[in-house]
Every structure is written in structure tokens, then in C-alpha cells.
DSSP file (Angstrom, degrees, kcal/mol; ACC not computed):
  #  RESIDUE AA STRUCTURE BP1 BP2  ACC     N-H-->O    O-->H-N    N-H-->O    O-->H-N    TCO  KAPPA ALPHA  PHI   PSI    X-CA   Y-CA   Z-CA
    1    1 A M     >        0   0    0      0, 0.0     4,-1.9     0, 0.0     5,-0.1   0.000 360.0 360.0 360.0   1.6  -15.1   60.5  -71.3
    2    2 A R  H  >  +     0   0    0      1,-0.2     4,-2.6     2,-0.2     5,-0.2   0.880 360.0  55.1 -63.8 -36.0  -12.9   58.4  -73.5
    3    3 A L  H  > S+     0   0    0      1,-0.2     4,-2.8     2,-0.2     5,-0.2   0.934 106.7  49.4 -62.1 -45.9  -12.2   56.1  -70.6
    4    4 A K  H  > S+     0   0    0      1,-0.2     4,-2.4     2,-0.2    -1,-0.2   0.900 111.8  49.5 -60.9 -40.4  -15.9   55.5  -70.0
    5    5 A G  H  X S+     0   0    0     -4,-1.9     4,-1.6     2,-0.2    -1,-0.2   0.916 111.3  48.7 -63.8 -43.9  -16.3   54.7  -73.7
    6    6 A F  H  X S+     0   0    0     -4,-2.6     4,-1.3     1,-0.2    -2,-0.2   0.931 112.8  47.7 -61.4 -46.5  -13.4   52.3  -73.7
    7    7 A L  H  X S+     0   0    0     -4,-2.8     4,-2.1     1,-0.2     3,-0.3   0.911 110.8  50.4 -63.2 -42.8  -14.7   50.5  -70.6
    8    8 A S  H  < S+     0   0    0     -4,-2.4    -1,-0.2     1,-0.2    -2,-0.2   0.798 109.4  52.3 -68.7 -26.5  -18.2   50.2  -71.9
    9    9 A E  H  < S+     0   0    0     -4,-1.6    -1,-0.2    -5,-0.2    -2,-0.2   0.790 120.4  32.9 -74.4 -27.6  -17.0   48.7  -75.2
   10   10 A N  H  < S+     0   0    0     -4,-1.3     2,-0.3    -3,-0.3    -2,-0.2   0.574 122.4  37.2-107.4 -12.5  -14.9   46.1  -73.4
   11   11 A F  S  < S-     0   0    0     -4,-2.1     2,-0.6    -5,-0.2    -1,-0.1  -0.977  81.1-109.3-139.8 151.0  -17.0   45.3  -70.3
   12   12 A E        +     0   0    0     -2,-0.3     2,-0.3    -3,-0.1    -3,-0.1  -0.720  59.5 148.2 -77.6 122.9  -20.6   45.0  -69.5
   13   13 A M        -     0   0    0     -2,-0.6     2,-0.4    -5,-0.2    -2,-0.0  -0.978  41.9-133.6-153.5 162.7  -21.4   48.1  -67.3
   14   14 A K        -     0   0    0     -2,-0.3     2,-0.9     3,-0.0    -2,-0.0  -0.959  19.7-133.1-119.1 139.5  -24.0   50.6  -66.3
   15   15 A D        +     0   0    0     -2,-0.4     3,-0.1     1,-0.1    -2,-0.0  -0.835  28.8 172.0 -90.6 108.9  -23.5   54.3  -66.1
   16   16 A M        -     0   0    0     -2,-0.9    -1,-0.1     1,-0.4     2,-0.1   0.150  45.4-113.4-104.2  17.4  -25.0   55.3  -62.8
   17   17 A G        -     0   0    0      2,-0.0    -1,-0.4     0, 0.0     2,-0.1  -0.336  68.0  -9.4  83.1-167.4  -23.8   58.9  -62.8
   18   18 A E  S    S-     0   0    0     -3,-0.1     2,-0.3     1,-0.1    -3,-0.0  -0.401  73.3-121.7 -67.4 138.1  -21.2   60.4  -60.5
   19   19 A A        +     0   0    0      1,-0.1     3,-0.1    -2,-0.1    -1,-0.1  -0.581  29.2 176.9 -78.9 140.6  -20.3   58.3  -57.5
   20   20 A S  S    S+     0   0    0      1,-0.4     7,-2.6    -2,-0.3     2,-0.3   0.512  75.4  21.5-114.4 -15.2  -20.8   59.7  -54.1
   21   21 A C  E     +A   26   0A   0      5,-0.3     2,-0.4     7,-0.0    -1,-0.4  -0.936  60.9 179.7-155.8 129.1  -19.7   56.6  -52.2
   22   22 A V  E >  S-A   25   0A   0      3,-2.2     3,-2.4    -2,-0.3    -3,-0.0  -0.993  76.0 -18.8-135.2 126.7  -17.5   53.6  -53.2
   23   23 A I  T 3  S-     0   0    0     -2,-0.4     3,-0.1     1,-0.3    -1,-0.1   0.837 129.3 -50.3  42.8  43.2  -16.6   50.7  -50.9
   24   24 A G  T 3  S+     0   0    0      1,-0.2     2,-0.6    18,-0.0    19,-0.3   0.471 111.6 120.6  83.2   2.2  -17.6   52.8  -47.9
   25   25 A I  E <   -A   22   0A   0     -3,-2.4    -3,-2.2    17,-0.1    -1,-0.2  -0.893  58.5-137.0-103.2 120.4  -15.5   55.9  -48.8
   26   26 A E  E     -AB  21  39A   0     13,-2.6    13,-2.0    -2,-0.6     2,-0.5  -0.523  15.2-154.7 -74.6 140.6  -17.5   59.1  -49.3
   27   27 A I  E     + B   0  38A   0     -7,-2.6     2,-0.4    11,-0.2    11,-0.2  -0.970  14.0 179.2-117.9 127.7  -16.5   61.2  -52.3
   28   28 A F  E     - B   0  37A   0      9,-2.5     9,-3.4    -2,-0.5     2,-0.3  -0.988   4.4-168.8-131.5 144.7  -17.2   64.9  -52.4
   29   29 A R  E     - B   0  36A   0     -2,-0.4     2,-0.3     7,-0.2     7,-0.2  -0.935  20.7-171.9-130.4 148.2  -16.4   67.4  -55.1
   30   30 A D  E >>> - B   0  35A   0      5,-2.6     5,-2.4    -2,-0.3     3,-0.9  -0.781  11.3-178.1-134.0  91.1  -16.3   71.1  -55.6
   31   31 A R  T 345S+     0   0    0     -2,-0.3     3,-0.3     1,-0.3    -1,-0.1   0.808  78.7  62.1 -63.8 -30.4  -15.7   71.6  -59.3
   32   32 A S  T 345S+     0   0    0      1,-0.2    -1,-0.3     2,-0.1    -2,-0.0   0.849 115.3  33.2 -65.3 -32.1  -15.6   75.4  -59.0
   33   33 A D  T <45S-     0   0    0     -3,-0.9    -1,-0.2     2,-0.1    -2,-0.2   0.429 111.3-119.7 -98.4  -1.8  -12.5   75.2  -56.7
   34   34 A G  T  <5 +     0   0    0     -4,-0.8     2,-0.4    -3,-0.3    -3,-0.2   0.861  62.5 151.0  66.4  35.6  -11.2   72.1  -58.4
   35   35 A M  E   < -B   30   0A   0     -5,-2.4    -5,-2.6     2,-0.0     2,-0.4  -0.834  27.8-179.8-108.2 138.9  -11.4   70.1  -55.2
   36   36 A L  E     -B   29   0A   0     -2,-0.4     2,-0.3    -7,-0.2    -7,-0.2  -0.995  13.8-177.3-131.8 127.0  -12.0   66.3  -54.8
   37   37 A G  E     -B   28   0A   0     -9,-3.4    -9,-2.5    -2,-0.4     2,-0.4  -0.914  15.8-155.0-129.2 154.4  -12.1   64.9  -51.3
   38   38 A L  E     -B   27   0A   0     -2,-0.3     2,-0.4   -11,-0.2   -11,-0.2  -0.960  12.3-171.0-124.7 143.4  -12.5   61.5  -49.7
   39   39 A S  E     -B   26   0A   0    -13,-2.0   -13,-2.6    -2,-0.4     3,-0.2  -0.999  23.0-175.4-138.5 137.8  -13.9   60.7  -46.3
   40   40 A Q     >  +     0   0    0     -2,-0.4     4,-2.6   -15,-0.2     5,-0.2  -0.098  44.7 130.5-115.2  32.4  -14.0   57.6  -44.2
   41   41 A K  H  > S+     0   0    0      1,-0.2     4,-2.7     2,-0.2     5,-0.2   0.892  71.4  49.3 -54.1 -47.1  -16.1   59.2  -41.4
   42   42 A S  H  > S+     0   0    0      1,-0.2     4,-1.9     2,-0.2    -1,-0.2   0.880 111.6  49.7 -65.2 -36.5  -18.7   56.4  -41.3
   43   43 A Y  H  > S+     0   0    0    -19,-0.3     4,-2.3     2,-0.2    -1,-0.2   0.930 111.9  48.0 -64.7 -45.9  -16.0   53.7  -41.0
   44   44 A I  H  X S+     0   0    0     -4,-2.6     4,-2.6     1,-0.2    -2,-0.2   0.914 110.8  51.0 -61.7 -43.5  -14.2   55.6  -38.2
   45   45 A E  H  X S+     0   0    0     -4,-2.7     4,-2.1    -5,-0.2    -1,-0.2   0.890 109.9  50.4 -62.2 -38.6  -17.5   56.1  -36.3
   46   46 A R  H  X S+     0   0    0     -4,-1.9     4,-2.3     2,-0.2    -2,-0.2   0.908 111.1  48.2 -66.4 -41.9  -18.2   52.3  -36.7
   47   47 A I  H  X S+     0   0    0     -4,-2.3     4,-1.6     2,-0.2    -2,-0.2   0.925 111.2  50.3 -64.0 -45.1  -14.8   51.4  -35.3
   48   48 A L  H  <>S+     0   0    0     -4,-2.6     5,-3.5     1,-0.2     6,-0.6   0.896 110.9  49.7 -60.1 -40.2  -15.1   53.8  -32.4
   49   49 A E  H ><5S+     0   0    0     -4,-2.1     3,-1.7     4,-0.2    -1,-0.2   0.906 106.2  55.7 -65.1 -41.8  -18.5   52.3  -31.6
   50   50 A N  H 3<5S+     0   0    0     -4,-2.3    -1,-0.2     1,-0.3    -2,-0.2   0.837 113.6  41.0 -59.1 -33.6  -17.1   48.7  -31.7
   51   51 A F  T 3<5S-     0   0    0     -4,-1.6    -1,-0.3    -5,-0.1    -2,-0.2   0.156 115.1-114.7-101.9  17.6  -14.5   49.7  -29.1
   52   52 A C  T < 5S+     0   0    0     -3,-1.7    -3,-0.2     1,-0.1     3,-0.2   0.861  84.0 119.4  52.7  41.6  -16.9   51.8  -27.0
   53   53 A M    > < +     0   0    0     -5,-3.5     3,-0.8    -6,-0.2    -4,-0.2   0.169  38.5  97.1-115.8  14.6  -15.0   54.9  -27.8
   54   54 A N  T 3   +     0   0    0     -6,-0.6    -5,-0.1     1,-0.2    -1,-0.1   0.460  68.8  69.6 -87.2  -0.4  -17.8   56.8  -29.5
   55   55 A K  T 3  S+     0   0    0     -7,-0.2    -1,-0.2    -3,-0.2    -2,-0.1   0.448  75.8 109.7 -95.0  -0.1  -18.9   58.8  -26.4
   56   56 A G    <   -     0   0    0     -3,-0.8     2,-0.3     1,-0.1    -3,-0.0  -0.145  62.5-129.3 -70.0 168.6  -15.7   61.0  -26.4
   57   57 A S        -     0   0    0      1,-0.0     2,-0.1     0, 0.0    -1,-0.1  -0.903  24.4-101.3-121.1 152.1  -15.7   64.7  -27.2
   58   58 A A        -     0   0    0     -2,-0.3     2,-0.3     1,-0.0    -1,-0.0  -0.421  41.8-178.5 -71.0 142.5  -13.5   66.5  -29.6
   59   59 A R        -     0   0    0     -2,-0.1     2,-0.5     2,-0.0    -1,-0.0  -0.964  32.7-108.4-138.1 154.1  -10.6   68.5  -28.1
   60   60 A I        -     0   0    0     -2,-0.3     0, 0.0     2,-0.0     0, 0.0  -0.734  32.8-152.0 -81.4 130.5   -7.9   70.7  -29.5
   61   61 A V        -     0   0    0     -2,-0.5     2,-2.5     2,-0.1    -2,-0.0  -0.923  10.8-138.2-109.2 121.1   -4.6   69.0  -29.2
   62   62 A P        +     0   0    0      0, 0.0     2,-0.4     0, 0.0    -2,-0.0  -0.327  60.3 123.1 -79.3  62.8   -1.5   71.2  -28.9
   63   63 A I        -     0   0    0     -2,-2.5     2,-0.3     4,-0.0    -2,-0.1  -0.977  42.0-161.7-122.4 135.2    0.7   69.3  -31.3
   64   64 A E    >   -     0   0    0     -2,-0.4     3,-2.4     1,-0.1     0, 0.0  -0.780  37.7 -78.3-113.6 160.1    2.3   70.8  -34.3
   65   65 A K  T 3  S+     0   0    0     -2,-0.3     3,-0.1     1,-0.3    -1,-0.1  -0.303 119.5  26.4 -54.2 131.7    3.8   69.3  -37.4
   66   66 A G  T 3  S+     0   0    0      1,-0.3    -1,-0.3    -3,-0.0     2,-0.1   0.238  86.5 134.8  96.4 -13.2    7.3   68.0  -36.5
   67   67 A D    <   -     0   0    0     -3,-2.4     2,-0.4     1,-0.0    -1,-0.3  -0.380  45.5-143.6 -66.5 148.0    6.6   67.4  -32.8
   68   68 A H        -     0   0    0      1,-0.1     4,-0.1    -3,-0.1    -1,-0.0  -0.946   9.4-149.6-116.9 137.4    7.9   64.1  -31.4
   69   69 A A  S    S+     0   0    0     -2,-0.4     2,-0.4     1,-0.1    -1,-0.1   0.791  85.9  40.7 -74.0 -28.4    6.0   62.1  -28.7
   70   70 A M  S    S-     0   0    0      0, 0.0     2,-0.1     0, 0.0    -1,-0.1  -0.920  92.1-107.2-122.9 147.2    9.2   60.7  -27.3
   71   71 A S        -     0   0    0     -2,-0.4     2,-0.8     1,-0.1    -2,-0.1  -0.429  25.6-137.7 -70.5 147.0   12.6   62.3  -26.7
   72   72 A Q              0   0    0      1,-0.1    -1,-0.1    -2,-0.1    -4,-0.0  -0.840 360.0 360.0-108.1  95.1   15.3   61.3  -29.0
   73   73 A E              0   0    0     -2,-0.8    -1,-0.1     0, 0.0    -2,-0.0   0.424 360.0 360.0 -98.4 360.0   18.4   60.8  -27.0
């Protein structure tokens, strides 16, 4: 909390508690597992809607790490 103290001494600010969303990025935490995650799900959904691609359905794609889309000759 030293950072918060330093910032409040040098800048006008309000402590609004833990952030759950900043500039459209969702923040989720699981302190028991030491996990911090970020999600841009709402942004992605908005982009898909803008390009009329939001009606698709999820599928499993048989691609593994290291696969190449084009042959390397």
C-alpha cells in the first residue's frame, strides 16, 4: 500500500476500492490461487457485432501449438 500512499500524497485521487474494469478491460482475481486475469470479452463481442460476425458458433479447431498454416518450402 506504499504506492497508494505515495500517489495520494502527490496527486489528487479517490480510493474507489479494487478495480473490476479499467478502460474496457475486465479484471478478475483469485487471491487463494494467486491468479490475476484480464479479459476483453465485451470489446471482442462489440467488434464481432460491428462486422456482423456475432451469430457464429464456437467450434473446436484442430490446431496445435507450432502448427503452420502455410507450407514452408
